N, C-alpha and C positions, 0 to 999 in steps of 0.2 A: 506399661506402654509397649505397643507393638511397632514394627517397622513403619507401617503406614502412618501411624500417629506421629512418629518422629519426623517423617518426611513432610507431612502437612504442616506441622508446627515450625519446622525449619523454613519452609517456603514463606509462611506468614512472618517469621522473624526477619526474613530477607526482603520484606516489602511487597511480596506477592499478595495481592488482595482479590484476585479473581481467577477462576479456573473454568475454562470452556471445555466441555466434556462430552464424550460419547463412550461410556464405559461398557465393559462386559464382565464376565464371571471373574476373571483374574484381577479385576480392579475393585472388587467389592469391599475389601478392607480399607482401601483409599477412600471410597465413597463414604463409608461409615466414619472415617476420620474427618472428612470435610464437615460432617454434622457437628463436630465438637470444636470447630475452628471459626475464626472471623472471616475466612475466605468466602467470597460469593461464588456460588456454583451455578453455572449457566449451561443448561442442556441444549445441545444442537443435534439435529436429526441426521447429520451426515458429517463425516470427519473433515471434508473440505470446508464446511462452514466453521467447524472448530478452529482449524488452523488459519483461515482467512480472518475470522473475528479476532484471534490473538494478534494478527498482523495489524488490523485497524486499531485495536486497543493500544498496542505498543507504539504505533506512530503518533498517536495523540497524547498518551500519558507519559511518553518518554521513559517508560520502565516496562519490564516484561510482565505478561500474563503467563499463567500456566495452562497447558492443555493436558487432557487425560484421554489417552488413546488405547485401543484394545489390540494388543499383539501386533505382529507384522502386517497383516492385511488392513487393520484399522489405521496404522500409520501410513501405509501405502495409499489409502484413500485420501489422506490429507497432504500427500507430498506436493501436489501441484501448487497449493497456496503456501506451503513452506518454501518452495522454490521462489515464489514471488516475495515472500518475507525476507528470505536470504538476500535477494537482490536489492531489497529496500533497506538492508542493514537494520532490520527490526529485531529488538530483543525478545526472545521467546524461550520459555522453559517447557519442554515436552516431557511428560511422564508417560511411559509406555509400559503397560502391564505385560507380563510374560508368564508362561507356565512355571510352576514350581520347578526348581532346579533338578530334582530327582525324577520329574515326570518326562523330561525331554528325551530320555533314552527310549521311550516307547513310540516315538514318532507319531504323536496324536495328530488329528486332522488339521489343527491350527498351528502346528509346529512349522516354523519358517526361519529363514536366516534374517532375524530382526536387525542385527547390526549391519548386515549388508544392505537392507532396505533403508535404514536410517542414515547411513554414513553420507550419501551424496548431498544431503541438504542440512547436515549438522556440522557446525564448526567444532563442537565439543560433544563427545559421545562416550557413555560409560554404562555398563551393566553392573548394578550393585550386587556383590557376591553374597551378602548376608545382611540381616536386619541390624547387626551391630554397627555397620558402617553406612547404613542407608542415609542417616542424617548428615554425616560428613560429605557423602557424595552429593547430596542435595545442595548443600552450601556451596560446593564447588560448581555445580550446575548453574546456580543463580549468579555467582560471580562471573562465570563464563558468559552468560547471556548479557550481563551488564557491561562487558568489556566494550569500550568505545570503538566504533560507532554503534555497536549492537550486534549480537550474534545469536544463532540458533543453538541451544544447548539441549541435548536429549539424554535423559536418564531412563534406562530400562530397569523396571522394578519387578523381579520375579515374585510370584505369589507367596512363596515361603519367606522371602525377604520382607514382605508386607505383613505377614501374620505372626512371624516369630517374635520373641522377646527382643526389645531394642534398648539402646541407651537413650539419654535425653536428647532433645532437639539441640542443634548446633547454632551458635551465634553467626551472624553474617560475616563473610570474609571481606577484607578491604578490596575496593575496586579503584583502580587508578583513574583520575580525571583525564580529559583530553590532553594530549601532549602539547606543549607550547611550540609554536612555529619559530624556527630559527631566525635570528636577526638577518642572516645572509639571504634567506628566502624573501623576507620583507623588503630588504634593500634592492634585490634583483627585480622584484615586481614593481617597486616604486620607480626605479630607473627606466624600466620598460614603459611605464605609464607617462613618463616625462619626455620620451624621445620623439613623439609626434607620429609614430607609426600606427597603422590601422590595427586596433587591438580589440579583443573580446575577452570578457570575464565569463568563464563557463563554471556554473556553480551547482552544488548538490549538497544535501544534508542540512544541518542547522543554519547555514548561511542563507538559506532561502526562507527562513522565518523573518518576522517583522524587523528585528534589529539588523540582521545581516543584509536584508534588502535595502533598508535605509542607508546603511554604510556604503553598499555598492553603488547606490544612486548618487551619493555624494562624490564618490570616486569617479563615476561616469561624468558627472557635471564638470569636474575639474579637468579630466583627461580626454574626454570625448570617446572613451571606450564604450563598446556595446556590452550590455548585460544579457546573459542567456542562461537558460536551463535546458537540460535534455528534453526530448519529446516526452519521455516518461521520467518522472522524478517522484520520490517518496511523498514529499509534502512541500507545499509552497504557500506562503501568505501573500495575498495580492488584493488589488482592488483600488478604488478611488482613494487618493491621498498617499499611496505608496508608489515608489518608482516602478515603472513597468519593466518586466523582464521578458524578453522575447523567447520564444520556444523554438528549439532546433526542429526543423521539419522531419517528417517521417520517411519519405521516399528519398532514395539515394540522389537522384538528379536535383531534387529540391534542396537537399542539404548542400550539395556542391555549389549551387547557385547562391544560396544564402551566405556561404563562407567565402565566396570568390573575392579575391583581393585582400584577404586577411593576412596580416604580416606577423601578428603575435597573438597567441592564445594562452591566456593565464588561467590555470586550473585551480579552482577553489573547492576542494573536496570532491572533485569530479574527475572521471577518466576522459581521455580524448574521445570525440564523437566517432562512432562507427555506424554503419547501416544495420538495420534490424535483421534483415535477411540478405543473402547473396542473390545477385541477379546476373544473368548472362550479359557480358559487355558493359557492366556498370561497376564502379569501384565500391569496395567495402570500407577502405580507409579514405575518409573524406576531408581531412585537414589539407588545405592547399599546399602544394609543393613549395618549399622554401619558408613556410610559416614556422616561426620559432615557438616551441611549446615550453612554457614556463610554469612550474608548479609552485604555487604559493602555499597551499596546504594539502596534506593527504587526509583521507577520511578519518583517521584516528587522531588528527590534530585539531586544535582550536581555531577553526577558520574564521569565526566571528572576531576573535581577538586579533587575528592576522589582518582582516579587513580594517579594523579600527587603527592598527598601527600603520597600514599603508595610507589610509585617509589622512592621518596626522603627518606622515612623511611627505606627502605631496601638497599639503596645505589645502585639502578639500574644503569646500564651503559647508556651512552648517546644514544646508538642505540641498537635495537634488530635485530634478524634475519629477513630477508625480502625475499619475493618471487622474483624469477628471471624471466626476460622476456623470454617467449617461442618464439623462431623464427624458429621452426621446419618447414619443407616443408608442404605445404598444402596436405591433403589426397586426394586420387583418388578413383574412383570406386563408391561403394554403398553409398548412402546417408542414414545415420541413426543418432541416437541421438549423438553418440560420434563423428562421422566425421563432423557433422554439428557444434557441439560445438568447435571442433578444428579450423574450418574455421572462425567462428565468433571471437574466441579468437585471432586468428592471424591477422584478418583484422579490428578489432574494433578500431575506432579512440580514442585518449586520451580524457578523461573527458566525455565520453559517459554515458548515463543512460540506464539501462536495466530494463524493466518491465517484469517479468517472471511468467507465469502461464501455465505450461505444466506438468501435473501431472506425466505422465510416461516418456516423452522425457526429461523433465527438469533435472531429476537426473543424467542422463548420460551427458547431454548437459553442465551443469554448472560446472562440475568437472575441465574443462580446463580454466575457466575464471580467476582463481587466477594468471595465467601466462600471462594474457593480460595486456595491458597498464592500468594505474589507471582509474577506473570508479566507478559509483554508481550502486547498485543493489536494486531493489524494489521487494518485494515478496508479494504473496497473504497471507494476515494475518489471516482473520477469517475463511478461508476455503470455503467461498461462491463463486462459480466459476462465471466467467464473469467479472473479475476485470481488467485483464491485459490491454485491449484496452482502456477503459476510464481512467485508472490510468496513462497510457502513455500520453493521451490527456492533462490531467491537468498538468502533470510534464513538458510537452513540453512548455506550456504557462508560467510556473514558471521559466523555464530555456531555453529561446529562442535561446541562443547561443550554446547549447549543442545538440548533436545528440541523439535522442531517438530510442531505439531498443526494440520492443515488441516481446516476444516469447510466443505463446499461442497455446494450443491444439485447434483443430477444433471444438470440442464440446463446450468448454468454450467460445470460441470466438463468437459462435452463440447467446449467451445470450445478447451481447452488440455490435453486429456488426455495429449498428448505429453510433458508435464512428468514423468510417471511414468517414462518411459524415461531421462530425464536423471538423475532421482533414483536409479534403479537403477545407471546407469553410474558415477555419482560416489559411490555408496554413502552417500547422505545420510540422516541420522536424522530422517525425516519420516513421520509417521503421518497418513494421509489418511482422513477420515470422509466418505463420500458419503451425503448424506441423500436416499435414493431414494424419492421419492413419485410418480415416473413422470409429473410434470406440470411445466409452468411455473406453479407454484401461485400465485405472487404475482399473475400476470395474471388468475387467476380472480377475485381481489378487485378488481383494477383495472378489469376489464371492467364491473363494476357501478358502481364509484365514479365513473367518467368519464361515466356515463349513456349508454352505447353501446347500450342496449336489451337485449331478451331474446336470449340467444345460442342459435342453433340448432346442429344437428349439425356443419355446416361450420365455424362459428366455434369451437366447442368443440374440434374436431379440431386447430386451430392451437395449442391450449394443452396438448395431450396428447402426451407423449413415450413412451407405451407402444405396444404393437401394432406392432412387437415390443418387449418390455421390454429395456432395456439390461442386459447382464450385466457388472457392474463387476468381479466376481471374475475372469472370463475376460479382460476388457480389461486389468486390472492384471497378471495372470499373463503375458499375452502380451507385456508390456513389461518383464518381469523383476522384478516387485514381488509379494511374498507378499501374499495376500489371502484374506479370508473374509467370510461374510455373517452378519449378526445380525438376528434377527426379533423378539426380545423383550429385556427388560432383562437377564436372566441371561446370554444369549449375548453381548450387547454389553459388559456389564461384564467378562466373562471375557476377551473379545478385547482390549478396551482396556487392561485391567490388564496383560495379557501384553505388549502392544505398548509400554507404558511401561517395562517392565523390560529390553527387548532393543533393541539398536541396529540401525539400518538401515531402509530404506523398507518401509512396510506400508500396506495399505489395508483398511478395514472398510466394507462396504456395509451401511448401516443401513436396513432396509426399514421405511418408515413408513406 
């Protein structure tokens, strides 16, 4: 057994069943070891797809995927979506190949400060010094990734540590479950919910899945508290029959207006809200002055159990208010963010998963989804665009019996359009909607909001991705994905309804 065999076998023993990969020469022994293991190997044509897919898989499977990346530059290509995964608290185990230890002295062209590149997005980082300890280091990496609420663990595997003689695989290390929330935290939250003050529950993490949403709905029904999520959140289960959770707005002034008059903010696995960017003459800290911030649970704690305890403490009813199914007629005429959102909400199949990254279109689009059948929503977490397509790719592998719908702006989708090739190769059931407005449209708004002055032709050209227009139908077909273009509501509804009825990858270019 060589070092690579021991690493792969230890990954498998630790419950890792998939590896998203873009390998190079230094990873060939690892690639060969995958051949002898039960781990599914998925090739991605760009490292940003590798890391984004691992994020989507981890969010849906609630366990880590492995990635295989080629030296420092390969890891660097995947950093943006590891940044997003880190912000989402997604468990990921990165295996990064390196030159053989004795080769580094020669300063070969791919020589780099791998640890320096990996460290900013890694909670746990180690370079294994020899094949003899490669399996042990791997077991520690898996345990680190599984640490609640989820971490990025990066193991650098030099080529000689992969090909040299190794010991046997190592059994999984124990991983602590979520910590219990203290009785004092439960009592404090319960007292706050009984005092009649204007209160909001701000939630993130597992509490936004079905059980947590139902518990929060019961608490809201008893106390009158509002239920909210951040504008970006890793995953939320919502739809008809579930208590509606309001979404904190994106822009600073809208957040301030939304939270005006709030007297108590109870955090359930979430940080206090702040603005996404700084703006001249606008606040970054948006919790109202005098509002008391109460922490019910931290991200590493069992927020669902805490909500259950609070519901019991305040005598919450068996059920809370729930969203009703919207069966209004499909819109006709112009295709825009709102009409497209109505169509998707009306035709979405039950238990679908939506990966959304449409900075301008998304805000109008998603307002109709709480009236759809129950589904899961995955958002862009760290703000680094190019996440939606690979996120859906990984989520589709984690949940093969569920329909995946990707909603992405055309600008963001260009960062990781190679995801379509992997979706075709793996025959994934993903329907991608490209919101084609031919601009980085969110920046049209931001140019004015930050007070950058009147934009001339040169500045505006930096926000325009037309001339030439991107042909998403041709791009998708070139990577083996069936595609069509929709210019109005009728064309879009026809294409989307057909895509919901058939399995396999599909792309709809929605011209807005």
